[in-house]
C-alpha positions as CSV (number, residue, x, y, z in Angstrom):
1,X,-30.6,-34.6,49.0
2,X,-29.3,-36.8,46.3
3,X,-26.7,-39.5,47.0
4,X,-23.8,-39.4,44.5
5,X,-21.8,-42.3,43.2
6,X,-18.3,-43.1,44.3
7,X,-16.9,-42.0,40.8
8,X,-18.3,-38.5,41.2
9,X,-16.8,-38.3,44.7
10,X,-13.3,-38.4,43.2
11,X,-14.2,-35.6,40.8
12,X,-15.6,-33.4,43.5
13,X,-12.6,-34.0,45.7
14,X,-10.4,-32.4,43.0
15,X,-12.4,-29.2,43.3
16,X,-12.4,-29.3,47.1
17,X,-8.7,-29.6,47.1
18,X,-8.5,-26.1,45.6
19,X,-10.9,-24.7,48.3
20,X,-10.1,-23.8,51.8
21,X,-12.5,-24.8,54.7
22,X,-14.0,-23.0,57.6
23,X,-13.3,-23.9,61.2
24,X,-15.7,-26.8,61.0
25,X,-14.0,-28.2,57.9
26,X,-16.8,-27.1,55.5
27,X,-15.7,-25.3,52.3
28,X,-17.0,-21.7,52.3
29,X,-19.2,-20.5,49.4
30,X,-16.6,-17.8,48.7
31,X,-13.8,-20.3,48.3
32,X,-16.0,-22.4,46.0
33,X,-17.0,-19.5,43.9
34,X,-13.4,-18.4,43.5
35,X,-12.6,-21.9,42.1
36,X,-15.5,-21.6,39.7
37,X,-14.5,-18.2,38.6
38,X,-10.9,-19.3,38.1
39,X,-12.1,-22.0,35.7
40,X,-14.3,-19.5,33.9
41,X,-11.5,-17.0,33.4
42,X,-9.3,-19.8,32.0
43,X,-12.3,-20.9,29.8
44,X,-12.2,-24.4,31.4
45,X,-15.8,-25.1,30.6
46,X,-15.8,-28.8,31.5
47,X,-14.5,-28.0,35.0
48,X,-17.2,-25.3,35.3
49,X,-19.9,-27.8,34.2
50,X,-18.8,-30.3,36.9
51,X,-19.5,-27.6,39.6
52,X,-23.1,-26.9,38.7
53,X,-26.2,-28.5,40.3
54,X,-27.7,-31.7,39.0
55,X,-30.9,-29.8,38.2
56,X,-28.8,-27.5,35.9
57,X,-27.2,-30.4,34.2
58,X,-30.5,-32.0,33.6
59,X,-31.9,-28.8,32.1
60,X,-28.7,-27.9,30.1
61,X,-26.8,-30.8,28.7
62,X,-23.1,-30.4,27.7
63,X,-24.0,-29.2,24.2
64,X,-25.9,-26.3,25.7
65,X,-23.2,-25.5,28.2
66,X,-19.7,-26.6,27.2
67,X,-20.2,-26.7,23.4
68,X,-22.1,-23.4,23.4
69,X,-19.6,-21.6,25.6
70,X,-16.7,-22.7,23.3
71,X,-18.5,-21.7,20.1
72,X,-19.7,-18.3,21.3
73,X,-16.4,-17.4,22.8
74,X,-14.5,-18.5,19.7
75,X,-16.8,-16.7,17.3
76,X,-16.6,-13.5,19.3
77,X,-12.9,-13.7,20.0
78,X,-13.5,-13.5,23.7
79,X,-10.4,-13.0,25.8
80,X,-9.2,-11.3,29.0
81,X,-12.1,-12.5,31.1
82,X,-12.2,-10.9,34.5
83,X,-14.9,-11.7,37.1
84,X,-15.1,-10.0,40.5
85,X,-17.5,-10.1,43.5
86,X,-17.7,-8.8,47.0
87,X,-16.6,-11.1,49.8
88,X,-19.3,-12.3,52.2
89,X,-19.3,-10.8,55.7
90,X,-19.2,-13.1,58.7
91,X,-22.9,-12.5,59.2
92,X,-23.7,-13.4,55.6
93,X,-21.4,-16.4,55.8
94,X,-23.2,-17.8,58.9
95,X,-26.6,-17.2,57.2
96,X,-25.4,-19.0,54.0
97,X,-24.2,-22.0,56.0
98,X,-27.4,-22.1,58.0
99,X,-29.7,-21.8,55.0
100,X,-27.5,-23.9,52.7
101,X,-27.8,-21.3,49.9
102,X,-26.5,-17.9,49.0
103,X,-26.9,-15.5,46.1
104,X,-24.1,-13.1,45.1
105,X,-23.8,-10.5,42.4
106,X,-20.8,-10.9,40.1
107,X,-19.3,-8.4,37.7
108,X,-18.1,-9.8,34.4
109,X,-15.7,-8.1,32.0
110,X,-14.3,-9.5,28.7
111,X,-12.8,-8.3,25.4
112,X,-14.5,-9.3,22.2
113,X,-14.3,-8.8,18.5
114,X,-16.4,-5.7,18.8
115,X,-15.5,-4.0,22.1
116,X,-15.4,-4.7,25.8
117,X,-18.5,-6.6,27.1
118,X,-19.5,-6.0,30.7
119,X,-22.5,-7.2,32.7
120,X,-23.7,-7.9,36.2
121,X,-25.4,-11.1,37.1
122,X,-26.6,-12.9,40.2
123,X,-25.1,-16.3,41.0
124,X,-26.7,-18.7,43.4
125,X,-24.7,-21.3,45.3
126,X,-26.4,-24.2,47.1
127,X,-24.9,-26.8,49.4
128,X,-24.5,-30.3,48.1
129,X,-23.4,-33.4,49.8
130,X,-21.0,-36.2,49.0
131,X,-21.6,-39.3,51.1
132,X,-18.6,-41.5,51.8
133,X,-20.8,-44.1,53.5
134,X,-24.2,-44.6,55.0
135,X,-23.3,-42.7,58.1
136,X,-24.8,-39.2,57.8
137,X,-22.4,-37.9,60.4
138,X,-19.4,-38.9,58.2
139,X,-19.7,-36.9,55.1
140,X,-18.2,-33.9,53.1
141,X,-20.3,-30.8,52.3
142,X,-19.7,-28.9,49.0
143,X,-21.4,-26.1,47.1
144,X,-22.9,-26.2,43.7
145,X,-23.8,-23.5,41.2
146,X,-27.3,-22.9,39.9
147,X,-26.5,-22.2,36.2
148,X,-28.6,-20.9,33.3
149,X,-27.6,-19.3,29.8
150,X,-27.7,-15.9,31.4
151,X,-24.2,-16.7,32.7
152,X,-23.0,-16.6,29.0
153,X,-24.7,-13.2,28.4
154,X,-27.8,-12.1,30.5
155,X,-30.1,-11.6,27.5
156,X,-29.7,-15.3,26.6
157,X,-31.5,-16.3,29.8
158,X,-34.8,-15.9,28.1
159,X,-33.6,-17.7,24.9
160,X,-32.3,-16.3,21.7
161,X,-29.1,-16.6,19.7
162,X,-25.9,-14.6,19.2
163,X,-25.5,-12.8,15.9
164,X,-22.9,-10.5,14.4
165,X,-23.9,-7.4,12.4
166,X,-21.2,-5.7,10.3
167,X,-20.9,-2.3,8.8
168,X,-18.5,-1.7,5.9
169,X,-16.2,1.4,6.1
170,X,-15.7,3.8,3.3
171,X,-12.3,3.3,1.6
172,X,-10.1,6.3,2.0
173,X,-9.5,8.5,-1.0
174,X,-6.2,9.6,-2.5
175,X,-6.0,13.3,-3.3
176,X,-3.4,15.5,-4.9
177,X,-1.9,18.6,-3.3
178,X,-5.0,20.7,-4.3
179,X,-7.5,18.1,-3.1
180,X,-8.1,17.0,-6.6
181,X,-8.9,13.2,-7.0
182,X,-6.5,10.5,-7.9
183,X,-8.5,7.6,-6.4
184,X,-12.0,8.3,-5.1
185,X,-15.3,6.7,-4.2
186,X,-17.7,8.0,-6.8
187,X,-20.9,7.1,-8.6
188,X,-20.5,4.4,-11.2
189,X,-23.2,2.9,-13.4
190,X,-24.1,-0.7,-13.0
191,X,-25.2,-1.7,-16.5
192,X,-27.7,-4.5,-16.8
193,X,-30.2,-6.2,-19.1
194,X,-33.9,-6.9,-18.6
195,X,-34.1,-10.2,-20.5
196,X,-37.8,-9.9,-21.4
197,X,-37.0,-6.7,-23.4
198,X,-34.4,-8.2,-25.6
199,X,-37.0,-8.5,-28.3
200,X,-37.0,-10.4,-31.6
201,X,-33.4,-9.6,-32.4
202,X,-31.9,-10.7,-29.1
203,X,-28.7,-12.1,-30.4
204,X,-28.0,-9.0,-32.5
205,X,-28.8,-6.8,-29.4
206,X,-26.5,-8.9,-27.2
207,X,-23.7,-8.5,-29.8
208,X,-24.2,-4.7,-29.7
209,X,-24.1,-4.7,-25.9
210,X,-21.0,-6.8,-25.9
211,X,-19.1,-4.5,-28.3
212,X,-20.1,-1.4,-26.3
213,X,-19.0,-3.0,-23.0
214,X,-15.9,-4.7,-24.5
215,X,-16.9,-8.1,-23.3
216,X,-18.0,-11.3,-25.1
217,X,-21.5,-12.4,-25.8
218,X,-20.7,-15.6,-23.9
219,X,-20.1,-13.5,-20.8
220,X,-23.5,-11.9,-21.2
221,X,-25.1,-15.3,-21.6
222,X,-23.5,-16.6,-18.5
223,X,-25.1,-13.8,-16.4
224,X,-28.5,-14.3,-18.1
225,X,-28.5,-18.0,-17.5
226,X,-28.2,-17.7,-13.7
227,X,-30.9,-19.7,-11.8
228,X,-32.5,-16.6,-10.2
229,X,-33.0,-14.7,-13.5
230,X,-36.6,-13.9,-14.5
231,X,-37.8,-12.1,-17.7
232,X,-38.7,-8.9,-15.9
233,X,-35.7,-8.7,-13.5
234,X,-32.6,-6.5,-13.9
235,X,-29.5,-8.6,-14.5
236,X,-26.2,-6.8,-13.8
237,X,-23.6,-7.2,-16.5
238,X,-20.8,-4.7,-15.9
239,X,-20.0,-1.5,-14.0
240,X,-19.0,1.5,-16.0
241,X,-17.4,4.7,-14.5
242,X,-19.5,7.8,-15.4
243,X,-16.4,9.3,-17.0
244,X,-16.7,6.7,-19.8
245,X,-19.2,8.7,-21.8
246,X,-18.1,6.9,-24.9
247,X,-19.4,3.6,-23.6
248,X,-22.6,5.0,-22.1
249,X,-23.5,6.8,-25.3
250,X,-23.4,3.5,-27.2
251,X,-25.8,1.9,-24.7
252,X,-28.5,4.6,-24.5
253,X,-30.6,3.5,-27.4
254,X,-30.6,-0.2,-26.7
255,X,-34.1,-1.2,-25.4
256,X,-33.1,-3.9,-23.0
257,X,-30.4,-1.9,-21.3
258,X,-31.0,-0.5,-17.8
259,X,-28.6,1.2,-15.4
260,X,-28.5,2.0,-11.8
261,X,-26.2,4.2,-9.8
262,X,-23.9,2.5,-7.3
263,X,-20.7,3.5,-5.5
264,X,-17.4,2.3,-6.8
265,X,-13.7,3.1,-6.9
266,X,-12.8,5.5,-9.7
267,X,-9.4,6.7,-11.1
268,X,-10.1,10.0,-12.8
269,X,-6.7,10.3,-14.5
270,X,-6.9,6.9,-16.0
271,X,-3.7,5.9,-17.7
272,X,-1.9,9.1,-16.7
273,X,-1.5,8.0,-13.1
274,X,-2.1,4.3,-13.4
275,X,1.3,3.2,-12.1
276,X,1.1,5.7,-9.3
277,X,-2.4,4.9,-8.0
278,X,-2.5,1.2,-8.9
279,X,-6.0,-0.2,-8.5
280,X,-8.1,-2.4,-6.3
281,X,-9.6,-5.8,-7.1
282,X,-11.3,-8.8,-5.6
283,X,-9.3,-10.4,-2.9
284,X,-7.9,-13.9,-3.9
285,X,-7.9,-16.9,-1.7
286,X,-4.2,-16.7,-1.4
287,X,-4.4,-13.0,-0.3
288,X,-7.2,-13.7,2.1
289,X,-5.1,-16.4,3.8
290,X,-2.3,-13.9,4.5
291,X,-4.6,-11.4,6.2
292,X,-5.3,-11.2,9.9
293,X,-8.4,-13.2,10.7
294,X,-11.6,-11.2,10.5
295,X,-10.2,-8.2,8.7
296,X,-11.3,-9.3,5.2
297,X,-14.0,-11.4,3.8
298,X,-14.1,-13.4,0.5
299,X,-16.1,-10.6,-1.1
300,X,-13.8,-7.7,-0.2
301,X,-11.6,-5.6,-2.5
302,X,-7.9,-5.1,-1.8
303,X,-5.2,-2.9,-3.2
304,X,-3.4,-4.7,-6.1
305,X,-0.8,-2.3,-7.2
306,X,0.6,1.2,-6.6
307,X,-0.6,3.4,-3.8
308,X,-3.7,1.3,-3.4
309,X,-1.5,-1.6,-2.4
310,X,1.1,0.4,-0.5
311,X,-1.4,2.2,1.7
312,X,-3.9,-0.6,1.9
313,X,-4.0,-0.7,5.7
314,X,-4.6,3.0,5.9
315,X,-7.1,3.2,3.1
316,X,-9.2,0.2,4.0
317,X,-10.6,1.4,7.3
318,X,-12.0,-0.9,9.9
319,X,-15.3,-2.9,9.6
320,X,-17.9,-2.0,12.2
321,X,-19.2,-4.9,14.3
322,X,-22.2,-5.3,16.6
323,X,-22.7,-8.3,18.8
324,X,-26.4,-8.8,19.4
325,X,-28.8,-11.3,21.0
326,X,-31.7,-12.0,18.7
327,X,-34.9,-13.3,20.3
328,X,-38.4,-13.2,18.8
329,X,-37.4,-10.6,16.2
330,X,-35.9,-8.2,18.8
331,X,-32.2,-7.5,19.1
332,X,-30.3,-6.6,22.3
333,X,-26.8,-5.1,21.6
334,X,-24.1,-6.6,23.7
335,X,-21.2,-4.7,22.3
336,X,-20.5,-2.4,19.3
337,X,-17.5,-1.1,17.5
338,X,-18.5,1.6,14.9
339,X,-17.0,1.4,11.4
340,X,-13.9,3.5,11.0
341,X,-13.6,4.9,7.5
342,X,-10.3,4.7,5.7
343,X,-7.8,7.5,5.8
344,X,-7.9,10.2,3.2
345,X,-4.3,10.4,1.9
346,X,-3.2,13.7,0.4
347,X,-0.1,13.7,-1.8
348,X,2.3,16.4,-3.0
349,X,1.5,15.3,-6.6
350,X,-0.2,17.8,-8.8
351,X,-2.8,16.1,-11.1
352,X,-2.5,18.8,-13.8
353,X,1.3,18.3,-14.0
354,X,0.9,14.6,-13.8
355,X,-1.4,14.6,-16.8
356,X,0.6,17.1,-18.8
357,X,3.8,15.1,-18.5
358,X,2.0,11.8,-19.3
359,X,0.3,13.3,-22.4
360,X,3.5,14.7,-23.7
361,X,4.8,11.2,-24.3
362,X,2.1,10.6,-26.9
363,X,2.3,6.8,-26.3
364,X,6.1,6.7,-26.4
365,X,7.9,4.7,-23.8
366,X,9.7,6.4,-21.0
367,X,9.6,7.8,-17.5
368,X,9.7,11.2,-15.8
369,X,9.8,12.7,-12.3
370,X,8.9,16.3,-11.5
371,X,9.9,17.9,-8.2
372,X,10.1,21.2,-6.5
373,X,13.9,21.4,-6.1
374,X,13.8,23.7,-3.1
375,X,11.3,21.7,-1.0
376,X,11.7,18.1,-2.2
377,X,8.0,17.8,-3.0
378,X,7.2,15.3,-5.7
379,X,4.8,16.9,-8.2
380,X,4.6,14.0,-10.8
381,X,5.7,10.4,-11.3
382,X,5.1,9.2,-14.8
383,X,5.5,5.9,-16.5
384,X,4.5,5.6,-20.2
385,X,2.8,3.8,-21.7
386,X,0.3,2.6,-19.2
387,X,-3.1,1.0,-18.7
388,X,-6.5,2.2,-17.5
389,X,-6.9,1.1,-13.9
390,X,-10.7,1.6,-14.3
391,X,-10.7,-1.2,-16.9
392,X,-8.8,-3.6,-14.8
393,X,-11.2,-2.9,-11.9
394,X,-14.5,-3.1,-13.7
395,X,-13.6,-5.8,-16.2
396,X,-11.1,-6.0,-19.1
397,X,-11.7,-8.3,-22.0
398,X,-9.3,-11.2,-22.5
399,X,-8.4,-9.6,-25.9
400,X,-7.4,-6.3,-24.3
401,X,-5.5,-8.1,-21.5
402,X,-3.5,-10.1,-24.0
403,X,-2.8,-6.9,-25.9
404,X,-1.3,-5.4,-22.7
405,X,0.7,-8.5,-22.0
406,X,2.1,-8.7,-25.5
407,X,2.7,-5.0,-26.2
408,X,6.5,-4.7,-26.8
409,X,6.4,-1.3,-25.0
410,X,5.4,-3.2,-21.8
411,X,2.6,-0.8,-20.5
412,X,2.2,-3.0,-17.4
413,X,5.8,-2.2,-16.2
414,X,6.2,0.7,-13.8
415,X,9.2,2.6,-15.2
416,X,9.3,5.4,-12.6
417,X,10.4,3.0,-9.9
418,X,13.0,1.3,-12.1
419,X,16.5,2.3,-12.8
420,X,18.2,3.1,-16.1
421,X,21.6,4.2,-17.4
422,X,21.6,8.0,-17.0
423,X,24.0,8.9,-19.8
424,X,25.4,12.4,-19.8
425,X,22.9,13.8,-17.2
426,X,25.2,12.2,-14.7
427,X,28.1,14.5,-15.6
428,X,27.1,17.3,-13.2
429,X,27.1,14.7,-10.4
430,X,30.5,13.4,-11.5
431,X,31.7,17.0,-11.6
432,X,30.4,17.7,-8.1
433,X,32.2,14.6,-6.8
434,X,35.4,15.5,-8.5
435,X,35.3,19.1,-7.2
436,X,34.5,18.0,-3.7
437,X,37.3,15.4,-3.6
438,X,39.8,17.9,-5.0
439,X,40.4,16.1,-8.3
440,X,38.7,18.6,-10.6
441,X,40.0,22.1,-10.8
442,X,37.9,24.9,-12.3
443,X,41.0,26.6,-13.8
444,X,42.5,23.4,-15.2
445,X,42.5,23.0,-19.0
446,X,43.2,19.7,-20.8
447,X,44.4,19.4,-24.4
448,X,42.2,16.9,-26.2
449,X,42.5,16.3,-29.9
450,X,40.2,14.4,-32.2
451,X,36.9,12.7,-31.6
452,X,38.3,9.6,-29.9
453,X,40.7,8.8,-27.1
454,X,42.0,5.6,-25.5
455,X,44.8,4.7,-23.1
456,X,47.5,2.5,-24.6
457,X,46.6,-0.6,-22.6
458,X,42.9,-0.5,-23.6
459,X,43.4,-2.6,-26.7
460,X,40.4,-2.1,-29.1
461,X,38.3,0.1,-26.8
462,X,38.1,3.9,-27.3
463,X,36.0,6.8,-25.9
464,X,34.2,9.0,-28.4
465,X,32.9,12.5,-27.9
466,X,30.3,14.4,-29.9
467,X,32.4,17.3,-31.2
468,X,36.0,18.4,-31.3
469,X,37.1,21.3,-29.0
470,X,38.6,24.5,-30.4
471,X,41.3,24.5,-27.7
472,X,42.1,23.2,-24.3
473,X,39.0,21.9,-22.4
474,X,38.0,23.0,-18.9
475,X,35.2,21.7,-16.8
476,X,32.7,24.4,-17.9
477,X,33.3,23.7,-21.5
478,X,33.1,20.0,-21.0
479,X,29.7,20.4,-19.4
480,X,28.4,22.7,-22.1
481,X,29.6,20.5,-24.9
482,X,29.1,17.2,-23.0
483,X,32.6,16.0,-23.6
484,X,32.9,12.3,-22.7
485,X,36.7,12.3,-23.1
486,X,37.2,15.1,-20.6
487,X,35.1,13.3,-17.9
488,X,36.7,9.9,-18.7
489,X,40.2,11.4,-18.2
490,X,39.3,13.2,-15.0
491,X,37.5,10.2,-13.5
492,X,40.5,8.0,-14.1
493,X,42.7,10.6,-12.4
494,X,40.2,10.7,-9.5
495,X,40.5,7.0,-9.1
496,X,37.9,4.3,-8.5
497,X,38.0,4.6,-4.7
498,X,37.1,8.3,-4.5
499,X,34.6,8.0,-7.3
500,X,32.8,5.2,-5.7
501,X,32.8,7.0,-2.3
502,X,31.4,10.1,-3.9
503,X,28.6,8.2,-5.7
504,X,27.7,6.6,-2.4
505,X,27.6,10.0,-0.8
506,X,25.0,10.9,-3.5
507,X,22.8,7.9,-2.4
508,X,24.0,5.1,-4.7
509,X,23.9,1.6,-3.4
510,X,21.4,2.4,-0.6
511,X,17.6,2.4,-0.2
512,X,16.0,5.5,-1.6
513,X,14.3,7.4,1.2
514,X,10.8,7.7,-0.3
515,X,7.3,6.6,0.7
516,X,6.8,4.7,-2.5
517,X,9.4,1.8,-2.9
518,X,12.0,2.4,-5.5
519,X,14.8,0.2,-6.9
520,X,18.0,1.5,-5.4
521,X,20.4,3.3,-7.8
522,X,23.5,1.2,-8.4
523,X,27.1,1.9,-9.4
524,X,27.6,-1.5,-11.0
525,X,26.4,-5.1,-10.6
526,X,29.0,-5.6,-7.9
527,X,29.1,-2.1,-6.4
528,X,32.7,-1.7,-7.6
529,X,34.7,-1.1,-10.8
530,X,36.3,-3.9,-12.6
531,X,38.8,-1.7,-14.4
532,X,39.7,1.8,-15.7
533,X,37.4,1.4,-18.7
534,X,34.4,1.0,-16.4
535,X,35.5,4.0,-14.3
536,X,35.7,6.0,-17.5
537,X,32.4,4.9,-18.9
538,X,30.6,5.4,-15.6
539,X,31.8,9.1,-15.5
540,X,29.5,9.9,-18.4
541,X,26.6,7.6,-17.5
542,X,27.3,4.4,-19.4
543,X,28.8,1.1,-18.2
544,X,26.6,-0.4,-15.5
545,X,25.5,2.6,-13.5
546,X,21.8,3.0,-13.2
547,X,19.4,5.5,-11.6
548,X,15.7,6.2,-11.3
549,X,14.3,9.5,-12.8
550,X,13.4,10.6,-9.3
551,X,16.8,10.0,-7.8
552,X,18.4,11.9,-10.7
553,X,16.0,14.8,-10.1
554,X,16.9,14.7,-6.4
555,X,20.6,14.5,-7.2
556,X,20.4,17.9,-8.9
557,X,19.0,19.6,-5.8
558,X,22.5,20.2,-4.3
559,X,23.2,22.5,-7.2
560,X,20.2,24.6,-6.2
561,X,20.5,24.3,-2.4
562,X,24.2,25.3,-1.8
563,X,25.4,21.7,-1.7
564,X,22.6,20.0,0.2
565,X,20.6,17.2,-1.4
566,X,16.9,17.2,-0.2
567,X,14.9,14.3,0.9
568,X,12.1,13.7,-1.6
569,X,8.5,13.6,-0.2
570,X,5.3,12.2,-1.5
571,X,2.7,13.0,1.2
572,X,1.6,16.5,2.2
573,X,1.9,15.5,5.8
574,X,5.6,15.0,5.5
575,X,8.0,17.7,6.4
576,X,9.5,19.5,3.4
577,X,12.9,20.9,2.9
578,X,14.6,18.1,4.9
579,X,18.2,17.4,3.9
580,X,19.0,13.8,2.9
581,X,22.7,14.3,2.1
582,X,24.5,17.4,3.5
583,X,27.4,19.4,2.1
584,X,27.9,17.4,-1.1
585,X,29.5,20.4,-2.7
586,X,30.5,23.9,-1.6
587,X,28.2,26.8,-2.2
588,X,30.8,28.2,-4.7
589,X,30.8,25.0,-6.7
590,X,27.0,24.7,-6.6
591,X,26.8,28.2,-8.1
592,X,29.4,27.2,-10.8
593,X,27.4,24.1,-11.8
594,X,24.1,26.1,-11.8
595,X,25.6,28.7,-14.2
596,X,27.1,25.9,-16.3
597,X,23.7,24.2,-16.7
598,X,22.3,27.5,-18.0
599,X,25.1,27.7,-20.6
600,X,24.2,24.1,-21.7
601,X,21.0,25.6,-23.0
602,X,22.2,29.0,-24.1
603,X,25.4,27.8,-25.8
604,X,25.6,24.0,-25.8
605,X,23.9,20.7,-26.4
606,X,20.4,22.0,-25.5
607,X,20.6,25.2,-27.5
608,X,17.6,24.3,-29.5
609,X,15.3,25.4,-26.7
610,X,17.1,28.6,-25.7
611,X,14.7,31.4,-25.2
612,X,15.8,34.5,-23.4
613,X,12.1,35.3,-22.5
614,X,11.9,32.0,-20.7
615,X,15.4,30.9,-19.8
616,X,15.9,27.2,-18.9
617,X,18.9,25.5,-17.4
618,X,19.6,21.8,-17.7
619,X,21.6,18.9,-19.0
620,X,21.2,16.6,-21.9
621,X,22.0,12.9,-22.0
622,X,21.9,10.1,-24.6
623,X,22.4,6.5,-23.6
624,X,23.6,3.9,-26.2
625,X,21.9,0.6,-25.7
626,X,24.1,-1.7,-27.7
627,X,25.7,-5.0,-27.1
628,X,29.2,-4.0,-28.2
629,X,31.1,-0.9,-29.4
630,X,30.8,-2.2,-33.0
631,X,27.0,-2.4,-32.7
632,X,25.6,0.3,-35.0
633,X,21.9,-0.7,-34.6
634,X,21.6,-0.3,-30.8
635,X,18.7,1.8,-29.6
636,X,19.1,5.2,-27.8
637,X,17.5,6.5,-24.6
638,X,17.3,10.3,-24.5
639,X,17.4,12.2,-21.2
640,X,17.0,15.8,-20.2
641,X,16.9,17.4,-16.8
642,X,15.7,21.0,-16.8
643,X,14.4,23.8,-14.7
644,X,13.4,27.4,-15.1
645,X,16.6,29.4,-14.6
646,X,15.0,32.3,-12.7
647,X,12.5,30.7,-10.4
648,X,14.2,27.4,-9.8
649,X,10.9,26.1,-8.4
650,X,10.3,23.2,-10.9
651,X,12.6,20.5,-12.0
652,X,11.8,17.8,-14.6
653,X,13.8,14.7,-15.1
654,X,12.7,12.9,-18.2
655,X,13.7,9.9,-20.3
656,X,12.3,8.8,-23.6
657,X,13.2,5.4,-25.0
658,X,14.2,4.5,-28.5
659,X,15.0,8.0,-29.8
660,X,17.5,9.3,-32.3
661,X,19.1,11.7,-29.8
662,X,18.2,13.9,-26.8
663,X,16.6,16.7,-28.9
664,X,13.1,15.2,-28.7
665,X,13.3,15.0,-24.9
666,X,14.8,18.5,-24.6
667,X,11.9,19.9,-26.6
668,X,9.3,18.0,-24.5
669,X,10.7,19.3,-21.2
670,X,11.0,22.8,-22.5
671,X,7.4,22.8,-23.6
672,X,6.2,21.3,-20.3
673,X,8.1,23.9,-18.3
674,X,6.5,26.7,-20.2
675,X,3.0,25.1,-20.1
676,X,3.1,24.4,-16.4
677,X,4.6,27.8,-15.5
678,X,2.0,29.6,-17.6
679,X,-1.0,27.9,-15.9
């Protein structure tokens, strides 16, 4: 038996101090093994190495033991190591001490990046000796471990290396209420060039390809100049969705062009749902740094906007991982976690309604929300103008990107999540608050003369109405004719405190309860009113009050649900018909407002769309966007909120920017309601 230096004696004594001894003062193999296992479970590889035999150390230097353990365990995210073995019987213990060696089976369990890894392995302990002097009778006996790479993982005993194999999941798709696609994995064409077939007019042909693909010739040359390119090889240039038949048709007769089918993300509605779906794109270094280690690679796609970004974790899925030992071309699987495809998300959106509403804008700027007012289901969320998410995903030219950035209509801005001054479409809400608070009386009539009105202390400010009344004005007449003066007077009588309280009861100044994040609707920049003029202006939707189109649509649901405002929903999995705000108005007052909104169309400001064969109820609104009361050049935003009077199963809240009045919007909504209902 080898004699060991005095320095090593001190090291071994540290181990022995953790081990108990038998009656004769000799540490038992069980105690020694427990110490070794304790170091192993704590990943104290240096301490483990100090407990193996000299023969093992000679065969496996520290780089093959300590360094290899550390690298493998780190690469595989090994944690929660647990090692067990059966205690020796007295008979086995005596035999071990007599023979100076014992072999025990150990059971090893650990968690890894893939799954739990378990294995059984035999461990052999041998007695070693530390001499304190030349006297053989005066010495300590210890045990040592015979170690080989099988202790890391059994297949490594015969050599080989650890490798990771990954399987990519399929990204989850986004579907509408009828399982129609909004964002899907579909066939796209990878367009490429075979350089050797460019022919005698290569530059002319590249120019033709560049124009068809909306890229530069320089971009094509960059791909063709790659070091791996050969004359007869296919060189990918750009991916094109199969829906872009206009592009594909231009490429068909170009000799050097080839295409191959690959799978890619496709947005079938294009611009019509761009702000809703968003798009995916290559992950940036900054985005990668923010993600949990191992969940993304530098070549992955990630949601950039819209639902693709909002539902990224659900859509992405989980990468499948196999941990294998590779040896002489063969693979032994240690652990495997199958790929988990992303979730298919089904929305309450109707793609046909979404497209109809978007197309109705005809490139004009504005926003709209369509809901089922008796269930809270959101059928469309539209922002116009927009962009084509397929172009942003598969490559948009710098020229077209600059065009989007510089467009004064700001197509990159999502208007349906934003808030705007509502104008007179707020009047039914003001009326509901006034009635509920007891400040509005259905039987009360107010004498109002002329087109303008102001209180004596308002100095130069006055409120203007569209038309003069033929007699005293009551609430019904004020709604039908959209009388600003009536609502201003009654709001001032109601007072700022009750008006603010009522608006908050309708969801102002709080987070909008919707799966897609919206800007909260606000009463003013401070949440309060600075003076009576602001109270008056707010009553008919001017001043600083702002709402989103969806919140406005939702705020009309108490009129159709006996006073209860429904919670809007976006996913089919959500419960419908849930109440967000209860008892905002009485059933009697809800009926009154409902009947008044019908008269707005049959007798009042929306009379242009009155059709007894298809009766519509609703409210018009026009917002003056001017810097002062004397500003005559300010732009107007037009609003209309309408629904079919009989069915009450469809409600459209629409705003169009830069109009001459609300008539254009009223006609759009009426046409949409008829089109949608007739399909």
